[in-house]
Biotite code that builds the C-alpha atoms (Angstrom):
import biotite.structure as struc

atoms = struc.array([
    struc.Atom([83.764, 104.428, 98.293], chain_id="A", res_id=1, res_name="MET", atom_name="CA", element="C"),
    struc.Atom([81.291, 103.544, 100.976], chain_id="A", res_id=2, res_name="ILE", atom_name="CA", element="C"),
    struc.Atom([82.983, 105.910, 103.440], chain_id="A", res_id=3, res_name="LYS", atom_name="CA", element="C"),
    struc.Atom([82.896, 108.835, 101.092], chain_id="A", res_id=4, res_name="GLU", atom_name="CA", element="C"),
    struc.Atom([79.019, 108.190, 100.483], chain_id="A", res_id=5, res_name="VAL", atom_name="CA", element="C"),
    struc.Atom([78.390, 108.194, 104.240], chain_id="A", res_id=6, res_name="VAL", atom_name="CA", element="C"),
    struc.Atom([80.622, 111.143, 104.760], chain_id="A", res_id=7, res_name="SER", atom_name="CA", element="C"),
    struc.Atom([78.776, 113.236, 102.105], chain_id="A", res_id=8, res_name="GLN", atom_name="CA", element="C"),
    struc.Atom([75.369, 112.075, 102.496], chain_id="A", res_id=9, res_name="PHE", atom_name="CA", element="C"),
    struc.Atom([75.153, 110.739, 106.270], chain_id="A", res_id=10, res_name="GLY", atom_name="CA", element="C"),
    struc.Atom([74.072, 107.292, 105.370], chain_id="A", res_id=11, res_name="SER", atom_name="CA", element="C"),
    struc.Atom([74.058, 104.549, 102.559], chain_id="A", res_id=12, res_name="LEU", atom_name="CA", element="C"),
    struc.Atom([70.383, 104.095, 101.771], chain_id="A", res_id=13, res_name="ASP", atom_name="CA", element="C"),
    struc.Atom([70.551, 102.334, 98.336], chain_id="A", res_id=14, res_name="VAL", atom_name="CA", element="C"),
    struc.Atom([73.133, 100.325, 96.490], chain_id="A", res_id=15, res_name="LEU", atom_name="CA", element="C"),
    struc.Atom([72.348, 99.539, 92.794], chain_id="A", res_id=16, res_name="VAL", atom_name="CA", element="C"),
    struc.Atom([74.674, 97.017, 91.039], chain_id="A", res_id=17, res_name="ASN", atom_name="CA", element="C"),
    struc.Atom([74.684, 97.677, 87.368], chain_id="A", res_id=18, res_name="ASN", atom_name="CA", element="C"),
    struc.Atom([78.199, 96.999, 85.999], chain_id="A", res_id=19, res_name="ALA", atom_name="CA", element="C"),
    struc.Atom([78.177, 94.368, 83.387], chain_id="A", res_id=20, res_name="GLY", atom_name="CA", element="C"),
    struc.Atom([80.176, 93.313, 80.248], chain_id="A", res_id=21, res_name="ILE", atom_name="CA", element="C"),
    struc.Atom([79.907, 90.638, 77.521], chain_id="A", res_id=22, res_name="THR", atom_name="CA", element="C"),
    struc.Atom([82.430, 88.558, 75.838], chain_id="A", res_id=23, res_name="ARG", atom_name="CA", element="C"),
    struc.Atom([80.200, 86.465, 73.513], chain_id="A", res_id=24, res_name="ASP", atom_name="CA", element="C"),
    struc.Atom([81.329, 83.289, 72.058], chain_id="A", res_id=25, res_name="ASN", atom_name="CA", element="C"),
    struc.Atom([79.983, 79.643, 71.710], chain_id="A", res_id=26, res_name="LEU", atom_name="CA", element="C"),
    struc.Atom([80.711, 77.538, 74.635], chain_id="A", res_id=27, res_name="LEU", atom_name="CA", element="C"),
    struc.Atom([82.886, 75.234, 72.806], chain_id="A", res_id=28, res_name="MET", atom_name="CA", element="C"),
    struc.Atom([84.986, 78.138, 71.484], chain_id="A", res_id=29, res_name="ARG", atom_name="CA", element="C"),
    struc.Atom([85.050, 80.243, 74.511], chain_id="A", res_id=30, res_name="MET", atom_name="CA", element="C"),
    struc.Atom([88.482, 80.918, 75.981], chain_id="A", res_id=31, res_name="LYS", atom_name="CA", element="C"),
    struc.Atom([88.843, 80.780, 79.831], chain_id="A", res_id=32, res_name="GLU", atom_name="CA", element="C"),
    struc.Atom([89.983, 84.507, 79.940], chain_id="A", res_id=33, res_name="GLN", atom_name="CA", element="C"),
    struc.Atom([86.557, 85.441, 78.207], chain_id="A", res_id=34, res_name="GLU", atom_name="CA", element="C"),
    struc.Atom([84.811, 83.305, 80.859], chain_id="A", res_id=35, res_name="TRP", atom_name="CA", element="C"),
    struc.Atom([86.749, 84.892, 83.838], chain_id="A", res_id=36, res_name="ASP", atom_name="CA", element="C"),
    struc.Atom([86.423, 88.522, 82.631], chain_id="A", res_id=37, res_name="ASP", atom_name="CA", element="C"),
    struc.Atom([82.608, 88.272, 82.462], chain_id="A", res_id=38, res_name="VAL", atom_name="CA", element="C"),
    struc.Atom([82.442, 86.382, 85.932], chain_id="A", res_id=39, res_name="ILE", atom_name="CA", element="C"),
    struc.Atom([84.687, 88.826, 87.537], chain_id="A", res_id=40, res_name="ASP", atom_name="CA", element="C"),
    struc.Atom([82.853, 91.919, 86.463], chain_id="A", res_id=41, res_name="THR", atom_name="CA", element="C"),
    struc.Atom([79.130, 90.732, 86.404], chain_id="A", res_id=42, res_name="ASN", atom_name="CA", element="C"),
    struc.Atom([79.018, 88.265, 89.446], chain_id="A", res_id=43, res_name="LEU", atom_name="CA", element="C"),
    struc.Atom([82.121, 88.889, 91.594], chain_id="A", res_id=44, res_name="LYS", atom_name="CA", element="C"),
    struc.Atom([81.649, 92.703, 91.214], chain_id="A", res_id=45, res_name="GLY", atom_name="CA", element="C"),
    struc.Atom([78.193, 92.296, 92.569], chain_id="A", res_id=46, res_name="VAL", atom_name="CA", element="C"),
    struc.Atom([79.249, 90.152, 95.416], chain_id="A", res_id=47, res_name="PHE", atom_name="CA", element="C"),
    struc.Atom([82.241, 92.633, 96.311], chain_id="A", res_id=48, res_name="ASN", atom_name="CA", element="C"),
    struc.Atom([79.875, 95.679, 96.387], chain_id="A", res_id=49, res_name="CYS", atom_name="CA", element="C"),
    struc.Atom([77.418, 93.917, 98.406], chain_id="A", res_id=50, res_name="ILE", atom_name="CA", element="C"),
    struc.Atom([79.953, 92.892, 100.852], chain_id="A", res_id=51, res_name="GLN", atom_name="CA", element="C"),
    struc.Atom([81.359, 96.313, 101.168], chain_id="A", res_id=52, res_name="LYS", atom_name="CA", element="C"),
    struc.Atom([78.004, 98.102, 101.519], chain_id="A", res_id=53, res_name="ALA", atom_name="CA", element="C"),
    struc.Atom([76.451, 95.580, 104.072], chain_id="A", res_id=54, res_name="THR", atom_name="CA", element="C"),
    struc.Atom([78.311, 96.611, 107.169], chain_id="A", res_id=55, res_name="PRO", atom_name="CA", element="C"),
    struc.Atom([77.014, 100.230, 106.911], chain_id="A", res_id=56, res_name="GLN", atom_name="CA", element="C"),
    struc.Atom([73.546, 99.199, 106.160], chain_id="A", res_id=57, res_name="MET", atom_name="CA", element="C"),
    struc.Atom([73.726, 96.773, 109.133], chain_id="A", res_id=58, res_name="LEU", atom_name="CA", element="C"),
    struc.Atom([74.624, 99.667, 111.397], chain_id="A", res_id=59, res_name="ARG", atom_name="CA", element="C"),
    struc.Atom([71.814, 101.601, 110.106], chain_id="A", res_id=60, res_name="GLN", atom_name="CA", element="C"),
    struc.Atom([69.346, 98.721, 110.158], chain_id="A", res_id=61, res_name="ARG", atom_name="CA", element="C"),
    struc.Atom([68.050, 99.650, 106.759], chain_id="A", res_id=62, res_name="SER", atom_name="CA", element="C"),
    struc.Atom([68.838, 99.713, 103.144], chain_id="A", res_id=63, res_name="GLY", atom_name="CA", element="C"),
    struc.Atom([67.926, 98.575, 99.736], chain_id="A", res_id=64, res_name="ALA", atom_name="CA", element="C"),
    struc.Atom([70.141, 96.741, 97.538], chain_id="A", res_id=65, res_name="ILE", atom_name="CA", element="C"),
    struc.Atom([69.227, 96.302, 93.770], chain_id="A", res_id=66, res_name="ILE", atom_name="CA", element="C"),
    struc.Atom([71.086, 94.020, 91.406], chain_id="A", res_id=67, res_name="ASN", atom_name="CA", element="C"),
    struc.Atom([70.650, 94.236, 87.672], chain_id="A", res_id=68, res_name="LEU", atom_name="CA", element="C"),
    struc.Atom([70.475, 90.806, 86.053], chain_id="A", res_id=69, res_name="SER", atom_name="CA", element="C"),
    struc.Atom([69.072, 90.095, 82.565], chain_id="A", res_id=70, res_name="SER", atom_name="CA", element="C"),
    struc.Atom([66.124, 88.068, 80.946], chain_id="A", res_id=71, res_name="VAL", atom_name="CA", element="C"),
    struc.Atom([68.811, 85.739, 79.643], chain_id="A", res_id=72, res_name="VAL", atom_name="CA", element="C"),
    struc.Atom([69.637, 84.699, 83.415], chain_id="A", res_id=73, res_name="GLY", atom_name="CA", element="C"),
    struc.Atom([66.188, 82.999, 83.303], chain_id="A", res_id=74, res_name="ALA", atom_name="CA", element="C"),
    struc.Atom([66.057, 81.697, 79.859], chain_id="A", res_id=75, res_name="VAL", atom_name="CA", element="C"),
    struc.Atom([69.527, 81.100, 78.572], chain_id="A", res_id=76, res_name="GLY", atom_name="CA", element="C"),
    struc.Atom([71.056, 82.422, 75.306], chain_id="A", res_id=77, res_name="ASN", atom_name="CA", element="C"),
    struc.Atom([73.351, 80.654, 72.854], chain_id="A", res_id=78, res_name="PRO", atom_name="CA", element="C"),
    struc.Atom([76.830, 82.185, 72.487], chain_id="A", res_id=79, res_name="GLY", atom_name="CA", element="C"),
    struc.Atom([76.540, 83.749, 75.912], chain_id="A", res_id=80, res_name="GLN", atom_name="CA", element="C"),
    struc.Atom([77.239, 80.985, 78.408], chain_id="A", res_id=81, res_name="ALA", atom_name="CA", element="C"),
    struc.Atom([79.434, 83.210, 80.549], chain_id="A", res_id=82, res_name="ASN", atom_name="CA", element="C"),
    struc.Atom([77.027, 86.165, 80.537], chain_id="A", res_id=83, res_name="TYR", atom_name="CA", element="C"),
    struc.Atom([73.919, 83.905, 81.359], chain_id="A", res_id=84, res_name="VAL", atom_name="CA", element="C"),
    struc.Atom([75.766, 82.265, 84.212], chain_id="A", res_id=85, res_name="ALA", atom_name="CA", element="C"),
    struc.Atom([76.644, 85.633, 85.691], chain_id="A", res_id=86, res_name="THR", atom_name="CA", element="C"),
    struc.Atom([72.996, 86.791, 85.406], chain_id="A", res_id=87, res_name="LYS", atom_name="CA", element="C"),
    struc.Atom([71.553, 83.659, 86.757], chain_id="A", res_id=88, res_name="ALA", atom_name="CA", element="C"),
    struc.Atom([74.087, 83.906, 89.529], chain_id="A", res_id=89, res_name="GLY", atom_name="CA", element="C"),
    struc.Atom([73.107, 87.360, 90.294], chain_id="A", res_id=90, res_name="VAL", atom_name="CA", element="C"),
    struc.Atom([69.508, 86.103, 90.848], chain_id="A", res_id=91, res_name="ILE", atom_name="CA", element="C"),
    struc.Atom([70.612, 83.343, 93.183], chain_id="A", res_id=92, res_name="GLY", atom_name="CA", element="C"),
    struc.Atom([72.973, 85.862, 95.035], chain_id="A", res_id=93, res_name="LEU", atom_name="CA", element="C"),
    struc.Atom([70.112, 88.194, 95.334], chain_id="A", res_id=94, res_name="THR", atom_name="CA", element="C"),
    struc.Atom([67.897, 85.538, 97.042], chain_id="A", res_id=95, res_name="LYS", atom_name="CA", element="C"),
    struc.Atom([70.540, 84.365, 99.377], chain_id="A", res_id=96, res_name="SER", atom_name="CA", element="C"),
    struc.Atom([71.514, 88.016, 100.383], chain_id="A", res_id=97, res_name="ALA", atom_name="CA", element="C"),
    struc.Atom([67.765, 88.802, 100.885], chain_id="A", res_id=98, res_name="ALA", atom_name="CA", element="C"),
    struc.Atom([67.407, 85.886, 103.355], chain_id="A", res_id=99, res_name="ARG", atom_name="CA", element="C"),
    struc.Atom([70.548, 86.877, 105.196], chain_id="A", res_id=100, res_name="GLU", atom_name="CA", element="C"),
    struc.Atom([69.725, 90.626, 105.468], chain_id="A", res_id=101, res_name="LEU", atom_name="CA", element="C"),
    struc.Atom([65.976, 90.815, 105.885], chain_id="A", res_id=102, res_name="ALA", atom_name="CA", element="C"),
    struc.Atom([66.080, 90.532, 109.508], chain_id="A", res_id=103, res_name="SER", atom_name="CA", element="C"),
    struc.Atom([68.151, 93.685, 109.680], chain_id="A", res_id=104, res_name="ARG", atom_name="CA", element="C"),
    struc.Atom([65.885, 95.683, 107.690], chain_id="A", res_id=105, res_name="GLY", atom_name="CA", element="C"),
    struc.Atom([67.740, 95.461, 104.467], chain_id="A", res_id=106, res_name="ILE", atom_name="CA", element="C"),
    struc.Atom([65.982, 94.555, 101.163], chain_id="A", res_id=107, res_name="THR", atom_name="CA", element="C"),
    struc.Atom([67.780, 92.773, 98.222], chain_id="A", res_id=108, res_name="VAL", atom_name="CA", element="C"),
    struc.Atom([66.145, 92.496, 94.886], chain_id="A", res_id=109, res_name="ASN", atom_name="CA", element="C"),
    struc.Atom([66.969, 92.020, 91.261], chain_id="A", res_id=110, res_name="ALA", atom_name="CA", element="C"),
    struc.Atom([65.770, 93.784, 88.023], chain_id="A", res_id=111, res_name="VAL", atom_name="CA", element="C"),
    struc.Atom([65.970, 91.607, 84.911], chain_id="A", res_id=112, res_name="ALA", atom_name="CA", element="C"),
    struc.Atom([65.729, 93.682, 81.737], chain_id="A", res_id=113, res_name="PRO", atom_name="CA", element="C"),
    struc.Atom([64.778, 92.322, 78.383], chain_id="A", res_id=114, res_name="GLY", atom_name="CA", element="C"),
    struc.Atom([65.843, 93.919, 75.187], chain_id="A", res_id=115, res_name="PHE", atom_name="CA", element="C"),
    struc.Atom([66.262, 97.655, 75.875], chain_id="A", res_id=116, res_name="ILE", atom_name="CA", element="C"),
    struc.Atom([66.938, 100.363, 73.199], chain_id="A", res_id=117, res_name="VAL", atom_name="CA", element="C"),
    struc.Atom([70.606, 101.132, 73.354], chain_id="A", res_id=118, res_name="SER", atom_name="CA", element="C"),
    struc.Atom([73.668, 101.335, 71.388], chain_id="A", res_id=119, res_name="ASP", atom_name="CA", element="C"),
    struc.Atom([73.867, 97.514, 71.370], chain_id="A", res_id=120, res_name="MET", atom_name="CA", element="C"),
    struc.Atom([70.323, 97.031, 69.903], chain_id="A", res_id=121, res_name="THR", atom_name="CA", element="C"),
    struc.Atom([70.895, 99.958, 67.497], chain_id="A", res_id=122, res_name="ASP", atom_name="CA", element="C"),
    struc.Atom([73.850, 98.067, 65.885], chain_id="A", res_id=123, res_name="ALA", atom_name="CA", element="C"),
    struc.Atom([71.627, 95.046, 65.213], chain_id="A", res_id=124, res_name="LEU", atom_name="CA", element="C"),
    struc.Atom([70.392, 94.393, 61.611], chain_id="A", res_id=125, res_name="SER", atom_name="CA", element="C"),
    struc.Atom([66.736, 95.196, 61.057], chain_id="A", res_id=126, res_name="ASP", atom_name="CA", element="C"),
    struc.Atom([66.052, 91.511, 60.309], chain_id="A", res_id=127, res_name="GLU", atom_name="CA", element="C"),
    struc.Atom([67.483, 90.541, 63.647], chain_id="A", res_id=128, res_name="LEU", atom_name="CA", element="C"),
    struc.Atom([65.449, 93.215, 65.494], chain_id="A", res_id=129, res_name="LYS", atom_name="CA", element="C"),
    struc.Atom([62.208, 92.097, 63.783], chain_id="A", res_id=130, res_name="GLU", atom_name="CA", element="C"),
    struc.Atom([63.041, 88.405, 64.809], chain_id="A", res_id=131, res_name="GLN", atom_name="CA", element="C"),
    struc.Atom([63.585, 89.599, 68.302], chain_id="A", res_id=132, res_name="MET", atom_name="CA", element="C"),
    struc.Atom([60.267, 91.491, 68.546], chain_id="A", res_id=133, res_name="LEU", atom_name="CA", element="C"),
    struc.Atom([58.383, 88.352, 67.610], chain_id="A", res_id=134, res_name="THR", atom_name="CA", element="C"),
    struc.Atom([59.397, 87.001, 71.008], chain_id="A", res_id=135, res_name="GLN", atom_name="CA", element="C"),
    struc.Atom([58.006, 90.122, 72.913], chain_id="A", res_id=136, res_name="ILE", atom_name="CA", element="C"),
    struc.Atom([54.148, 90.284, 73.304], chain_id="A", res_id=137, res_name="PRO", atom_name="CA", element="C"),
    struc.Atom([54.322, 94.105, 73.739], chain_id="A", res_id=138, res_name="LEU", atom_name="CA", element="C"),
    struc.Atom([56.165, 94.055, 70.286], chain_id="A", res_id=139, res_name="ALA", atom_name="CA", element="C"),
    struc.Atom([58.733, 96.759, 71.113], chain_id="A", res_id=140, res_name="ARG", atom_name="CA", element="C"),
    struc.Atom([62.041, 97.135, 72.840], chain_id="A", res_id=141, res_name="PHE", atom_name="CA", element="C"),
    struc.Atom([61.925, 98.720, 76.342], chain_id="A", res_id=142, res_name="GLY", atom_name="CA", element="C"),
    struc.Atom([63.280, 102.054, 77.196], chain_id="A", res_id=143, res_name="GLN", atom_name="CA", element="C"),
    struc.Atom([66.093, 102.793, 79.666], chain_id="A", res_id=144, res_name="ASP", atom_name="CA", element="C"),
    struc.Atom([63.404, 104.635, 81.689], chain_id="A", res_id=145, res_name="THR", atom_name="CA", element="C"),
    struc.Atom([61.522, 101.291, 82.074], chain_id="A", res_id=146, res_name="ASP", atom_name="CA", element="C"),
    struc.Atom([64.495, 99.961, 83.978], chain_id="A", res_id=147, res_name="ILE", atom_name="CA", element="C"),
    struc.Atom([65.167, 103.229, 85.907], chain_id="A", res_id=148, res_name="ALA", atom_name="CA", element="C"),
    struc.Atom([61.550, 103.570, 86.990], chain_id="A", res_id=149, res_name="ASN", atom_name="CA", element="C"),
    struc.Atom([61.597, 99.860, 88.396], chain_id="A", res_id=150, res_name="THR", atom_name="CA", element="C"),
    struc.Atom([64.985, 100.557, 90.165], chain_id="A", res_id=151, res_name="VAL", atom_name="CA", element="C"),
    struc.Atom([63.548, 103.732, 91.752], chain_id="A", res_id=152, res_name="ALA", atom_name="CA", element="C"),
    struc.Atom([60.462, 101.910, 93.018], chain_id="A", res_id=153, res_name="PHE", atom_name="CA", element="C"),
    struc.Atom([62.592, 99.149, 94.616], chain_id="A", res_id=154, res_name="LEU", atom_name="CA", element="C"),
    struc.Atom([64.670, 101.836, 96.173], chain_id="A", res_id=155, res_name="ALA", atom_name="CA", element="C"),
    struc.Atom([61.687, 103.663, 97.603], chain_id="A", res_id=156, res_name="SER", atom_name="CA", element="C"),
    struc.Atom([59.462, 103.155, 100.717], chain_id="A", res_id=157, res_name="ASP", atom_name="CA", element="C"),
    struc.Atom([56.769, 101.748, 98.495], chain_id="A", res_id=158, res_name="LYS", atom_name="CA", element="C"),
    struc.Atom([58.744, 98.495, 98.241], chain_id="A", res_id=159, res_name="ALA", atom_name="CA", element="C"),
    struc.Atom([59.844, 97.997, 101.767], chain_id="A", res_id=160, res_name="LYS", atom_name="CA", element="C"),
    struc.Atom([57.958, 94.710, 101.905], chain_id="A", res_id=161, res_name="TYR", atom_name="CA", element="C"),
    struc.Atom([59.441, 93.251, 98.766], chain_id="A", res_id=162, res_name="ILE", atom_name="CA", element="C"),
    struc.Atom([62.690, 91.267, 99.121], chain_id="A", res_id=163, res_name="THR", atom_name="CA", element="C"),
    struc.Atom([64.312, 88.376, 97.355], chain_id="A", res_id=164, res_name="GLY", atom_name="CA", element="C"),
    struc.Atom([62.340, 88.991, 94.290], chain_id="A", res_id=165, res_name="GLN", atom_name="CA", element="C"),
    struc.Atom([63.439, 89.404, 90.541], chain_id="A", res_id=166, res_name="THR", atom_name="CA", element="C"),
    struc.Atom([61.357, 91.871, 88.807], chain_id="A", res_id=167, res_name="ILE", atom_name="CA", element="C"),
    struc.Atom([61.223, 90.892, 84.966], chain_id="A", res_id=168, res_name="HIS", atom_name="CA", element="C"),
    struc.Atom([61.070, 94.135, 82.741], chain_id="A", res_id=169, res_name="VAL", atom_name="CA", element="C"),
    struc.Atom([60.850, 92.646, 79.301], chain_id="A", res_id=170, res_name="ASN", atom_name="CA", element="C"),
    struc.Atom([57.483, 93.407, 77.650], chain_id="A", res_id=171, res_name="GLY", atom_name="CA", element="C"),
    struc.Atom([56.295, 89.872, 78.323], chain_id="A", res_id=172, res_name="GLY", atom_name="CA", element="C"),
    struc.Atom([59.050, 88.093, 76.780], chain_id="A", res_id=173, res_name="MET", atom_name="CA", element="C"),
    struc.Atom([59.502, 85.984, 79.956], chain_id="A", res_id=174, res_name="TYR", atom_name="CA", element="C"),
    struc.Atom([56.685, 85.300, 82.107], chain_id="A", res_id=175, res_name="MET", atom_name="CA", element="C"),
])
């Protein structure tokens, strides 16, 4: 994947790690396979992509790595111990990678979305949506563009002095 990007574009300037799955279940009922599936995709996947992209960025002495986390990585959520563990892990991995790579001109940051309008939130009952909105000071769900704009900023030259940070995009749900 990395070789193809460099072959086609000449360099690898930005890596965005955005893959993620859920296998929700109460902790006491969670099967080990449910735990492993989420850990492998959401945390190990980020590790693998960073590890594969880093040699090219080191050669360039530049790059921006942006990892998608979640508000629940900071606050927890019942029935999502596996998902929460991965998203908290992504925040920790982001900080460690930022410390390791900063001296080589590579920034590493995370974006932690709150509730965003999506198929997943559309499927929720109106009652649950109303309950969730009471936790958000801006009193609305975010849009995918809210996340995309934050990622684009972190990938830009305007964010070259920002590293090791988690930008929370959640309408004030977590401050």
